[in-house]
MISE-943810 format. One record per residue: residue in one letter; x, y, z of N, C-alpha, C in turn. Coordinates in steps of 0.2 Angstrom, whole numbers, plus 5000, padded with zeros to 4 digits. Layout:
<lodrens>
aXYZXYZXYZ...
</lodrens>
This chain:
<lodrens>
x556854785563556154775562556054755554x555654705553555454685546555154745543x555154745536554854795532554154765531x553554785534552954755533552654755526x552154715525551754705519551054725521x550854785519550254815521549754825516x549154805516548554825512548154875515x548054935512547654985516547054995511x546454985515545854995511545455055514x545055085510544655135512544355175506x543755205507543455235501543755305499x543655335494543855395492543755445498x544255485500544155535506544255505512x544455435513544555405519545155425523x545655455519546255465521546855425520x546755385515547255335513547955365511x547955425507548555455505548955485511x548555515516548955535522549255485526x548855425527549155375531549655335527x549655325521550155295517550755335518x550755395517551355435518551655425525x551255415530551555405537551855335537x551555285534551855225534552555225530x552555255525553155255521553755295525x553555345528554055385532554355335538x553855305541554055265548554355195546x554155165541554355095540554755085534x554955135530555355125524555155075519x554555075517554255025512554055065506x553955025501553655055495552955075495x552755125491552055135490551855115483x551455065483551255035477550455045476x550355085471549655105469549555075462x548955055460548855025453548955085448x548755145449548855195444549655205443x550055215448550755225447551055165444x550855105446551155045443551055035436x550355055434550255055427550655105423x550655165426551055215422551755195421x552055165426552755155426552955095422x552455055420552554995416552054995410x551855055407551355055402551555025396x552155005395552354975389552554905390x552454875396552554805398552154755393x552554715390552154665385551954605389x551254595388550954535391550554505386x550254445388549854415383549154445382x549054495386548454535386548554605383x549154615380549354675377549754725382x549754785381550154835385549654875389x549754905395549354945398549155015394x549755035390549655095386549055085381x548955025378548455015373547755035376x547655015382546955025385546955095388x547455125391547455185394547355245388x547655235383547555285377546955275374x546555225374545955215372545355235377x545655255383545155275388544755215391x545055155390544655095393544955065399x544555035403544854995409545354945407x545954945411546454895410546154835413x546154775409545854715412546154685417x545854645422546154615428546754575427x546754535422547354495421548054535420x547954595416548454635415548654675421x548154705425548254735431548654695436x548454625436548754575441549454575439x549654565433550354555431550754615433x550554675432550854735433550954745441x550454725445550554735452551054675455x550954625452551454565454552154595453x552354625447552954645446553154695451x552754745452552854795457553054765464x552654715466552754695473553354655473x553554615468554154575468554854625469x554754685467555354735467555354765474x554854755478554754795484554954745490x555354765495555554725501554954725505x554654785507554054795510553554845507x552954845508552554895504551954905508x551654965506550954985507550554985500x550054945500549654935494549054975494x548955015489548355065489548055065483x547355045482546955045476546954985473x547154935476547154865473547154815480x546754765480546354745475545654775475x545354785469544754825468544154775468x544254715467543754665467543954595469x543454555470543654485473544154445470x544054445463544554405459545254435460x545354495461546054525462546254505469x545854505474545954485480546254415481x545854375477546054305477546754295474x546854335468547554335465548054355470x547954415473548454435478548654385483x548254345485548354295491548854245488x548854235481549254185478549954215477x550054275477550754305475551154335481x550754345487551154375492550754355499x551154365504550854355511550754425514x550154445516550154515519550254505526x550554555529550654565536550054595540x549654645536549154675539548654705533x548054695535547454715530547154765535x547154835533546854885537546354925533x545754935536545254975533545155035537x545255095534545055155536544255165536x543955155542543255155542542955225543x542555245538542255315538541555315535x541055345539540355335536540355375530x539755355526539655385519539555455520x539155485525539055555525539655595527x540055565531540655605532541155605526x541155555522541555555516541255605511x540555615511540255665506540455735509x540455745515540655805518541355825516x541855775517542555785516542655805509x542355765504542555775497542155835494x541555845496541255905493541555965496x541855965501542156025504542856045502x543056005497543756015495543756075490x544256115490544256175485545056175483x545056195476545756195473545956265471x546556285472546856355470547056335463x546656365458546856355451547556375449x547856425453548556445451549056405453x548956375459549556335462549356255462x548756235462548556165462548456145469x548556195474548456175481547756155483x547656105487547056085489546856115496x546256145497546056165504545356135505x545056155511544456125513544056175517x543456185515542956235517542956235525x542956175528542856165535543556155539x543956125536544556105540545156145538x545256175532545856205530545756255525x545556315527545556365522546156415523x546356445518546956495518546756555521x547256585525547056655528547056705523x547456695517547456755512546756755509x546456815509545856835506545856825498x546456845496546556835488546456765486x546856725490546856645488546056625489x545756645495545056615496544656635490x544756695487544256715482544356685476x544956645475544956615468544956535469x544756515475544656445475544056415471x544156355469543556325465543456255467x542856235466542756155467542856125460x543256065461543356025455542755985453x542655975447542055935444541955875448x542455835450542455775453542255775460x542255835463542055845470541355875471x540955875466540255895467539855835470x539355855474538955795478538755745473x538455755467538255705463538755655461x539355685459539955645457540255605463x540255635469540555605475540155545476x539455555476539055495478539055445473x539155455467539255405462539955365463x540455405464541055375466541055325472x540655345477540655305483540155245481x539655255477539255195475539655145471x540055165467540555125463541055085468x541255125472541755095477541355035481x540755055484540455005487540254945483x540054955477539854895473540454855471x541054885470541654845468542054815474x542154855479542654845484542354815491x541654825492541354795498541454725498x541454685493541554615493542254595495x542754645493543454635495543454645503x543154695506543154705513542854645517x542254625514541954565517542354505517x542754495511543254435511543754435516x544054495517544554495522544254495530x543654515530543354515537543154445539x542954405534542754335535543354295536x543854315533544554275534544854285541x544654345544544854365551545554405550x545654425544546254465543546154545543x545554565543545354635543545454675550x545854725550545854765556545554835554x544954855558544654915556544954975560x545055025557545355085560544855145560x544655175565544155225565544455285561x544255295555544455345551544155415552x543655415557543355485558543755525564x544255495566544655525571545055585568x545455615572545955665569546455625565x546855655560547355615556547855585561x548055625566548555595571548255535575x547655545577547355485581547255425576x547155435570547055375565547755345565x548255385564548955365563549155325569x548955345575549155315581548855245582x548255235580547955165580548255125574x548355155568548655115563549355095564x549755135567550455125569550455065574x549955065579549955015584549754945581x549354945576549154885572549754855568x550154905565550754885562551254855566x551354885572551854865577551654795579x551054775579550854705582551054655577x551154675571551354615566552054625563x552354685564552954695560553554665564
</lodrens>
């Protein structure tokens, strides 16, 4: 079987991390995320400078530089699942110039479900383990007692993250939908059901 080239789209909390792990395990592809690619190549010299210069200044890395980093990462990968890129329409257009995707899949989850998922997350400050008030609470009362909500999981912050995602990435989703490339996966099913649908979509193109 060919190692597929997959773009996985979805808002924060949609389950991209879980499903990316499934893809890596079953299809032996590389996991390419913008953050990892930038960290791995933070000293890569380009005409726009290095990623390190922007990251250390706390500034957004400009599109042309992100594009070059992602291009280098994809060239090194036989097959891949791309997560976190493209974030806007110009990046999507650039991506189409440097590679041919086998599948563009969107994990489709309603905004209110995303809010519930993200605001329900709790972290154990001693271990860093993540739990959820509704789906996954520890049995140990001592652990339960020390769980905290991270600052970026408060409802106000979550809704702002989702607003930014909609503003930047909805045009990307529309772009792939209009071109007929987008496959919508019902992301509100159980993780196992989501994987079953996603795996079937990959099998159709791999």
